[in-house]
C-alpha angles and dihedrals in degrees: 000000000000115000135197130103093228097056139289118328109197101196146341121352115225112220129174110230119202120179118224116250111275111280094204092227092153103050109147095011131120116223129189121202121189119216090017098145093087146359123014093348093060091051091050091051092052091045091055092048092051088058094051106272126140105227135214106204111205125191141163105200106358099080097151092046090051092051090050092051092047089052091052090049091052091048087063090058096258130123119251141173134181123227127187112217137160099218092197089071114075095203091051091053092047091050091047092052092050092048094049093047090050100042104029106020136247118331115240098178129034121190111191096201102144111105143150120235097186085245094175092060117083099172138029086236090067096055117135133187089243092056091046092053093044093053099042093044092058100035100041109019094036093049091045095049093047094045092046099048098040094034096055090052090049089049092053089052090046093231140085150099128225126193119191118200109222126156142246088252085089085077101050110009129238114267091183093058116008091186089062091058090044090052094051091045085054090054089055091051091049091048093055094042096051092041086065097036095051097040137152096021104040126046118212121191137159131226117205113197123188124214114333127195097250133148089246092057094045091053095053111113091222094053095093125163087258091053091049091050091049092052093049094046090053094048113086092212088053101223147081108236130223115247090251089066092058097044092080089067090055091049092048092054092045095049134071088257084087094040094138096046125095132149089021123146111206121190120204109180106124092264096301092134095036109130108268094011 
């Protein structure tokens, strides 16, 4: 059904987006972003660097992308290093945390961005045990291991902020891939649990983006022109944003601007999951 108080809007709304000048909220801090060699993670890493952070760029398969992002961070006058880590392996995460602390310094900000969307699965009918394990291992075990190993070190220092990247599927499920919704619900549970466990020294919050205009989304076989139109027509703000437009939410939750927030789950999807939308 068409929405919009000022009359019918048939399709996508064009809006010029201009970021505010960098506020330098992260000067002198060390930030670690998982899955930062490509996609949303790379944009988060650059956003942190623009505001003054030194950035540890972690990756599992995107080595060249990670090196490119680290180079861009350094070009801004910040420190950066790349670290390969399989976040689904606890010992690998523990070793990575020890290495970073020793070679780079304590981590002040952790962004758990790496996630698995079950991108090869286009229908719930196609679900396999392998794809279930792959998704839950990254989304739940990976987020838990990273939060635990980095979070306990932050706790001992009595300072830190963790932002977990979940998804708006926590509000309505994911018929295409039920394990994806289950994984992101698990991220929410971990966020709340560690927000209590690491209090009062470490804040833990979750950001839940909706669809973003990424290369990964555009390449999905089920993301047809009709699907895109349906999403936009059911989004009150009538558009699918670029990743850069969602990064400010991540930075807000990671910065002292949200100093009295922990255990919060913040959805940014243009109103798609708004009650009654």
